[in-house]
A tleap script that builds the chain and sets N, CA, C and O, in Angstrom:
source leaprc.protein.ff14SB
mol = sequence {
  NMET ASN THR MET THR ILE GLY THR SER THR
  VAL LEU VAL ALA VAL GLY ALA ILE MET ARG
  TYR ALA VAL THR ALA LYS GLY ASN GLY PHE
  ASP VAL HIE LYS ILE GLY GLY ILE LEU MET
  ILE VAL GLY ILE VAL GLY ALA ILE ILE SER
  ILE ALA LEU PHE ALA ALA SER SER ARG ARG
  ARG VAL ALA LEU VAL PRO VAL ALA ALA PRO
  PRO PRO ALA PRO VAL ILE VAL ASP GLU ARG
  ASP VAL CARG
}
set mol.1.N position { -33.413 -43.982 -5.208 }
set mol.1.CA position { -32.543 -45.081 -4.881 }
set mol.1.C position { -32.439 -45.187 -3.365 }
set mol.1.O position { -32.025 -44.237 -2.700 }
set mol.2.N position { -32.805 -46.315 -2.831 }
set mol.2.CA position { -32.721 -46.536 -1.392 }
set mol.2.C position { -31.344 -47.076 -1.057 }
set mol.2.O position { -30.895 -48.066 -1.635 }
set mol.3.N position { -30.681 -46.424 -0.126 }
set mol.3.CA position { -29.363 -46.870 0.296 }
set mol.3.C position { -29.391 -47.156 1.780 }
set mol.3.O position { -30.262 -46.679 2.508 }
set mol.4.N position { -28.425 -47.942 2.215 }
set mol.4.CA position { -28.309 -48.231 3.627 }
set mol.4.C position { -27.741 -46.997 4.320 }
set mol.4.O position { -26.712 -46.464 3.905 }
set mol.5.N position { -28.396 -46.558 5.350 }
set mol.5.CA position { -27.945 -45.358 6.043 }
set mol.5.C position { -26.949 -45.718 7.144 }
set mol.5.O position { -26.726 -46.890 7.449 }
set mol.6.N position { -26.363 -44.690 7.724 }
set mol.6.CA position { -25.401 -44.895 8.812 }
set mol.6.C position { -26.083 -45.562 10.011 }
set mol.6.O position { -25.488 -46.416 10.670 }
set mol.7.N position { -27.315 -45.176 10.289 }
set mol.7.CA position { -28.033 -45.769 11.417 }
set mol.7.C position { -28.277 -47.257 11.235 }
set mol.7.O position { -28.110 -48.040 12.171 }
set mol.8.N position { -28.673 -47.646 10.028 }
set mol.8.CA position { -28.894 -49.058 9.742 }
set mol.8.C position { -27.583 -49.825 9.846 }
set mol.8.O position { -27.550 -50.936 10.376 }
set mol.9.N position { -26.523 -49.245 9.349 }
set mol.9.CA position { -25.210 -49.895 9.430 }
set mol.9.C position { -24.780 -50.080 10.877 }
set mol.9.O position { -24.239 -51.124 11.242 }
set mol.10.N position { -25.021 -49.068 11.696 }
set mol.10.CA position { -24.657 -49.152 13.108 }
set mol.10.C position { -25.439 -50.255 13.814 }
set mol.10.O position { -24.887 -50.999 14.624 }
set mol.11.N position { -26.722 -50.352 13.500 }
set mol.11.CA position { -27.546 -51.400 14.097 }
set mol.11.C position { -27.054 -52.778 13.670 }
set mol.11.O position { -26.972 -53.686 14.497 }
set mol.12.N position { -26.726 -52.943 12.388 }
set mol.12.CA position { -26.219 -54.231 11.916 }
set mol.12.C position { -24.911 -54.605 12.605 }
set mol.12.O position { -24.724 -55.757 12.997 }
set mol.13.N position { -24.011 -53.647 12.754 }
set mol.13.CA position { -22.742 -53.930 13.422 }
set mol.13.C position { -22.992 -54.290 14.891 }
set mol.13.O position { -22.368 -55.216 15.410 }
set mol.14.N position { -23.892 -53.574 15.562 }
set mol.14.CA position { -24.171 -53.849 16.972 }
set mol.14.C position { -24.801 -55.227 17.157 }
set mol.14.O position { -24.392 -55.982 18.039 }
set mol.15.N position { -25.784 -55.558 16.337 }
set mol.15.CA position { -26.433 -56.866 16.443 }
set mol.15.C position { -25.437 -57.976 16.102 }
set mol.15.O position { -25.410 -59.020 16.753 }
set mol.16.N position { -24.622 -57.737 15.077 }
set mol.16.CA position { -23.617 -58.728 14.710 }
set mol.16.C position { -22.597 -58.951 15.815 }
set mol.16.O position { -22.197 -60.086 16.074 }
set mol.17.N position { -22.174 -57.868 16.472 }
set mol.17.CA position { -21.206 -58.006 17.565 }
set mol.17.C position { -21.812 -58.756 18.742 }
set mol.17.O position { -21.138 -59.560 19.385 }
set mol.18.N position { -23.082 -58.492 19.024 }
set mol.18.CA position { -23.753 -59.217 20.110 }
set mol.18.C position { -23.836 -60.697 19.775 }
set mol.18.O position { -23.557 -61.548 20.619 }
set mol.19.N position { -24.224 -61.004 18.529 }
set mol.19.CA position { -24.335 -62.407 18.133 }
set mol.19.C position { -22.957 -63.084 18.104 }
set mol.19.O position { -22.835 -64.267 18.423 }
set mol.20.N position { -21.943 -62.340 17.726 }
set mol.20.CA position { -20.599 -62.919 17.587 }
set mol.20.C position { -19.936 -63.149 18.942 }
set mol.20.O position { -19.331 -64.197 19.166 }
set mol.21.N position { -20.048 -62.170 19.849 }
set mol.21.CA position { -19.253 -62.237 21.066 }
set mol.21.C position { -20.042 -62.492 22.351 }
set mol.21.O position { -19.457 -62.939 23.338 }
set mol.22.N position { -21.343 -62.225 22.372 }
set mol.22.CA position { -22.082 -62.331 23.631 }
set mol.22.C position { -23.016 -63.534 23.704 }
set mol.22.O position { -23.365 -63.979 24.797 }
set mol.23.N position { -23.420 -64.058 22.562 }
set mol.23.CA position { -24.361 -65.171 22.574 }
set mol.23.C position { -23.579 -66.473 22.703 }
set mol.23.O position { -22.639 -66.730 21.951 }
set mol.24.N position { -23.988 -67.291 23.676 }
set mol.24.CA position { -23.323 -68.576 23.872 }
set mol.24.C position { -24.182 -69.749 23.429 }
set mol.24.O position { -23.763 -70.902 23.529 }
set mol.25.N position { -25.378 -69.460 22.941 }
set mol.25.CA position { -26.278 -70.541 22.523 }
set mol.25.C position { -25.786 -71.167 21.228 }
set mol.25.O position { -25.178 -70.501 20.390 }
set mol.26.N position { -26.054 -72.431 21.081 }
set mol.26.CA position { -25.699 -73.155 19.863 }
set mol.26.C position { -26.983 -73.433 19.086 }
set mol.26.O position { -27.960 -73.935 19.641 }
set mol.27.N position { -26.969 -73.103 17.801 }
set mol.27.CA position { -28.123 -73.371 16.957 }
set mol.27.C position { -27.951 -74.693 16.246 }
set mol.27.O position { -26.829 -75.125 15.981 }
set mol.28.N position { -29.057 -75.331 15.940 }
set mol.28.CA position { -29.018 -76.598 15.230 }
set mol.28.C position { -29.132 -76.311 13.739 }
set mol.28.O position { -30.213 -75.954 13.271 }
set mol.29.N position { -28.058 -76.456 12.986 }
set mol.29.CA position { -28.099 -76.229 11.552 }
set mol.29.C position { -27.492 -74.916 11.123 }
set mol.29.O position { -27.273 -74.722 9.928 }
set mol.30.N position { -27.208 -74.004 12.033 }
set mol.30.CA position { -26.548 -72.746 11.683 }
set mol.30.C position { -25.653 -72.310 12.834 }
set mol.30.O position { -25.883 -72.666 13.989 }
set mol.31.N position { -24.644 -71.544 12.501 }
set mol.31.CA position { -23.682 -71.079 13.492 }
set mol.31.C position { -23.986 -69.616 13.809 }
set mol.31.O position { -23.894 -68.755 12.934 }
set mol.32.N position { -24.342 -69.343 15.040 }
set mol.32.CA position { -24.703 -68.000 15.470 }
set mol.32.C position { -23.512 -67.049 15.340 }
set mol.32.O position { -23.684 -65.883 14.984 }
set mol.33.N position { -22.316 -67.540 15.626 }
set mol.33.CA position { -21.128 -66.701 15.578 }
set mol.33.C position { -20.787 -66.289 14.141 }
set mol.33.O position { -20.359 -65.159 13.910 }
set mol.34.N position { -20.973 -67.188 13.185 }
set mol.34.CA position { -20.716 -66.836 11.782 }
set mol.34.C position { -21.724 -65.809 11.280 }
set mol.34.O position { -21.360 -64.881 10.557 }
set mol.35.N position { -22.983 -65.968 11.659 }
set mol.35.CA position { -24.013 -65.004 11.249 }
set mol.35.C position { -23.704 -63.632 11.850 }
set mol.35.O position { -23.893 -62.614 11.184 }
set mol.36.N position { -23.236 -63.590 13.091 }
set mol.36.CA position { -22.845 -62.333 13.706 }
set mol.36.C position { -21.699 -61.668 12.967 }
set mol.36.O position { -21.705 -60.454 12.768 }
set mol.37.N position { -20.714 -62.458 12.558 }
set mol.37.CA position { -19.597 -61.917 11.788 }
set mol.37.C position { -20.041 -61.378 10.438 }
set mol.37.O position { -19.568 -60.332 9.995 }
set mol.38.N position { -20.952 -62.094 9.785 }
set mol.38.CA position { -21.478 -61.641 8.492 }
set mol.38.C position { -22.238 -60.326 8.658 }
set mol.38.O position { -22.095 -59.418 7.839 }
set mol.39.N position { -23.041 -60.222 9.708 }
set mol.39.CA position { -23.790 -58.981 9.950 }
set mol.39.C position { -22.847 -57.806 10.217 }
set mol.39.O position { -23.101 -56.687 9.769 }
set mol.40.N position { -21.768 -58.060 10.941 }
set mol.40.CA position { -20.811 -56.984 11.200 }
set mol.40.C position { -20.133 -56.536 9.907 }
set mol.40.O position { -19.944 -55.338 9.693 }
set mol.41.N position { -19.769 -57.473 9.051 }
set mol.41.CA position { -19.124 -57.130 7.778 }
set mol.41.C position { -20.086 -56.345 6.890 }
set mol.41.O position { -19.699 -55.341 6.293 }
set mol.42.N position { -21.326 -56.793 6.800 }
set mol.42.CA position { -22.324 -56.091 5.981 }
set mol.42.C position { -22.563 -54.687 6.521 }
set mol.42.O position { -22.708 -53.747 5.739 }
set mol.43.N position { -22.607 -54.524 7.835 }
set mol.43.CA position { -22.793 -53.203 8.428 }
set mol.43.C position { -21.636 -52.269 8.139 }
set mol.43.O position { -21.847 -51.093 7.844 }
set mol.44.N position { -20.414 -52.778 8.222 }
set mol.44.CA position { -19.236 -51.942 7.951 }
set mol.44.C position { -19.186 -51.543 6.481 }
set mol.44.O position { -18.914 -50.386 6.161 }
set mol.45.N position { -19.447 -52.496 5.585 }
set mol.45.CA position { -19.455 -52.175 4.146 }
set mol.45.C position { -20.566 -51.175 3.826 }
set mol.45.O position { -20.360 -50.251 3.040 }
set mol.46.N position { -21.735 -51.354 4.428 }
set mol.46.CA position { -22.836 -50.415 4.206 }
set mol.46.C position { -22.508 -49.018 4.700 }
set mol.46.O position { -22.878 -48.034 4.059 }
set mol.47.N position { -21.817 -48.915 5.830 }
set mol.47.CA position { -21.419 -47.598 6.345 }
set mol.47.C position { -20.430 -46.926 5.406 }
set mol.47.O position { -20.529 -45.725 5.156 }
set mol.48.N position { -19.480 -47.691 4.883 }
set mol.48.CA position { -18.497 -47.117 3.956 }
set mol.48.C position { -19.182 -46.634 2.681 }
set mol.48.O position { -18.871 -45.554 2.177 }
set mol.49.N position { -20.111 -47.428 2.160 }
set mol.49.CA position { -20.822 -47.040 0.934 }
set mol.49.C position { -21.683 -45.808 1.169 }
set mol.49.O position { -21.698 -44.900 0.338 }
set mol.50.N position { -22.401 -45.760 2.288 }
set mol.50.CA position { -23.277 -44.611 2.532 }
set mol.50.C position { -22.472 -43.333 2.774 }
set mol.50.O position { -22.904 -42.250 2.378 }
set mol.51.N position { -21.312 -43.444 3.416 }
set mol.51.CA position { -20.457 -42.264 3.596 }
set mol.51.C position { -19.934 -41.789 2.253 }
set mol.51.O position { -19.890 -40.587 1.992 }
set mol.52.N position { -19.536 -42.729 1.392 }
set mol.52.CA position { -19.034 -42.356 0.064 }
set mol.52.C position { -20.131 -41.692 -0.772 }
set mol.52.O position { -19.871 -40.703 -1.458 }
set mol.53.N position { -21.348 -42.225 -0.718 }
set mol.53.CA position { -22.454 -41.626 -1.476 }
set mol.53.C position { -22.819 -40.255 -0.925 }
set mol.53.O position { -23.135 -39.345 -1.691 }
set mol.54.N position { -22.778 -40.099 0.385 }
set mol.54.CA position { -23.079 -38.800 0.988 }
set mol.54.C position { -22.038 -37.765 0.589 }
set mol.54.O position { -22.376 -36.622 0.284 }
set mol.55.N position { -20.768 -38.169 0.593 }
set mol.55.CA position { -19.702 -37.241 0.217 }
set mol.55.C position { -19.814 -36.851 -1.255 }
set mol.55.O position { -19.587 -35.695 -1.611 }
set mol.56.N position { -20.163 -37.808 -2.106 }
set mol.56.CA position { -20.295 -37.515 -3.533 }
set mol.56.C position { -21.495 -36.609 -3.802 }
set mol.56.O position { -21.416 -35.719 -4.649 }
set mol.57.N position { -22.586 -36.818 -3.104 }
set mol.57.CA position { -23.769 -35.993 -3.343 }
set mol.57.C position { -23.605 -34.595 -2.769 }
set mol.57.O position { -24.188 -33.647 -3.294 }
set mol.58.N position { -22.823 -34.443 -1.702 }
set mol.58.CA position { -22.645 -33.108 -1.132 }
set mol.58.C position { -21.745 -32.250 -2.017 }
set mol.58.O position { -21.835 -31.024 -1.967 }
set mol.59.N position { -20.877 -32.864 -2.827 }
set mol.59.CA position { -20.043 -32.094 -3.741 }
set mol.59.C position { -20.854 -31.559 -4.915 }
set mol.59.O position { -20.526 -30.508 -5.466 }
set mol.60.N position { -21.901 -32.265 -5.299 }
set mol.60.CA position { -22.705 -31.843 -6.448 }
set mol.60.C position { -23.708 -30.766 -6.107 }
set mol.60.O position { -24.179 -30.067 -7.005 }
set mol.61.N position { -24.047 -30.610 -4.859 }
set mol.61.CA position { -25.057 -29.629 -4.466 }
set mol.61.C position { -24.483 -28.226 -4.502 }
set mol.61.O position { -23.337 -27.993 -4.116 }
set mol.62.N position { -25.289 -27.313 -4.965 }
set mol.62.CA position { -24.914 -25.908 -4.963 }
set mol.62.C position { -25.846 -25.208 -3.987 }
set mol.62.O position { -27.068 -25.306 -4.093 }
set mol.63.N position { -25.266 -24.518 -3.061 }
set mol.63.CA position { -26.072 -23.834 -2.065 }
set mol.63.C position { -26.601 -22.532 -2.660 }
set mol.63.O position { -25.832 -21.640 -3.018 }
set mol.64.N position { -27.892 -22.441 -2.757 }
set mol.64.CA position { -28.530 -21.221 -3.245 }
set mol.64.C position { -29.049 -20.448 -2.046 }
set mol.64.O position { -29.948 -20.903 -1.339 }
set mol.65.N position { -28.477 -19.288 -1.827 }
set mol.65.CA position { -28.887 -18.454 -0.711 }
set mol.65.C position { -29.892 -17.446 -1.235 }
set mol.65.O position { -29.559 -16.634 -2.098 }
set mol.66.N position { -31.116 -17.483 -0.730 }
set mol.66.CA position { -32.104 -16.530 -1.219 }
set mol.66.C position { -31.761 -15.107 -0.780 }
set mol.66.O position { -31.319 -14.869 0.345 }
set mol.67.N position { -31.972 -14.202 -1.676 }
set mol.67.CA position { -31.728 -12.790 -1.368 }
set mol.67.C position { -32.969 -12.263 -0.661 }
set mol.67.O position { -34.089 -12.414 -1.147 }
set mol.68.N position { -32.750 -11.646 0.490 }
set mol.68.CA position { -33.875 -11.135 1.269 }
set mol.68.C position { -34.391 -9.848 0.633 }
set mol.68.O position { -33.630 -8.918 0.368 }
set mol.69.N position { -35.675 -9.818 0.399 }
set mol.69.CA position { -36.305 -8.614 -0.146 }
set mol.69.C position { -36.493 -7.614 0.985 }
set mol.69.O position { -36.695 -8.005 2.135 }
set mol.70.N position { -36.429 -6.323 0.664 }
set mol.70.CA position { -36.645 -5.338 1.720 }
set mol.70.C position { -38.098 -5.410 2.205 }
set mol.70.O position { -38.997 -5.773 1.448 }
set mol.71.N position { -38.308 -5.067 3.446 }
set mol.71.CA position { -39.675 -5.141 3.964 }
set mol.71.C position { -40.568 -4.133 3.230 }
set mol.71.O position { -40.108 -3.065 2.826 }
set mol.72.N position { -41.815 -4.477 3.068 }
set mol.72.CA position { -42.710 -3.560 2.359 }
set mol.72.C position { -42.932 -2.272 3.163 }
set mol.72.O position { -42.903 -2.266 4.394 }
set mol.73.N position { -43.151 -1.203 2.429 }
set mol.73.CA position { -43.405 0.088 3.076 }
set mol.73.C position { -44.761 0.046 3.770 }
set mol.73.O position { -45.687 -0.602 3.282 }
set mol.74.N position { -44.885 0.727 4.894 }
set mol.74.CA position { -46.187 0.718 5.573 }
set mol.74.C position { -47.241 1.424 4.712 }
set mol.74.O position { -46.973 2.437 4.066 }
set mol.75.N position { -48.408 0.867 4.730 }
set mol.75.CA position { -49.504 1.420 3.936 }
set mol.75.C position { -50.322 2.350 4.843 }
set mol.75.O position { -50.776 1.947 5.914 }
set mol.76.N position { -50.498 3.583 4.400 }
set mol.76.CA position { -51.307 4.543 5.151 }
set mol.76.C position { -52.700 4.516 4.543 }
set mol.76.O position { -52.888 4.864 3.377 }
set mol.77.N position { -53.644 4.111 5.320 }
set mol.77.CA position { -55.002 3.968 4.817 }
set mol.77.C position { -55.781 5.274 4.970 }
set mol.77.O position { -56.457 5.700 4.034 }
set mol.78.N position { -55.696 5.907 6.125 }
set mol.78.CA position { -56.489 7.102 6.368 }
set mol.78.C position { -55.723 8.008 7.322 }
set mol.78.O position { -55.181 7.559 8.332 }
set mol.79.N position { -55.690 9.277 6.986 }
set mol.79.CA position { -55.045 10.247 7.862 }
set mol.79.C position { -56.120 11.072 8.553 }
set mol.79.O position { -57.105 11.469 7.930 }
set mol.80.N position { -55.930 11.323 9.826 }
set mol.80.CA position { -56.870 12.165 10.549 }
set mol.80.C position { -56.147 12.898 11.646 }
set mol.80.O position { -55.111 12.445 12.133 }
set mol.81.N position { -56.686 14.022 12.031 }
set mol.81.CA position { -56.085 14.820 13.091 }
set mol.81.C position { -56.455 14.238 14.442 }
set mol.81.O position { -57.610 13.903 14.704 }
set mol.82.N position { -55.467 14.128 15.274 }
set mol.82.CA position { -55.730 13.673 16.634 }
set mol.82.C position { -55.369 14.816 17.559 }
set mol.82.O position { -54.212 15.236 17.581 }
set mol.83.N position { -56.335 15.346 18.338 }
set mol.83.CA position { -56.074 16.477 19.215 }
set mol.83.C position { -56.368 16.155 20.625 }
set mol.83.O position { -56.201 17.005 21.500 }
savepdb mol mol.pdb
quit
């Protein structure tokens, strides 16, 4: 299941805020300020949903900590006298 992530939500809110408050151009047939407001609302709702899904999925996870095995004993291949 693909969900909107926090990063995507942040980008939508930022682009929407720029379109809503910083752009002074007028479009023919559409309102730039309304589209900016819609993008900000969609970004905020997406952030709330993704945070809720992240919180719900983190409660279901069980952390399995692997038990460390002891290191293997050194293998002696050949013994010889050193003088």
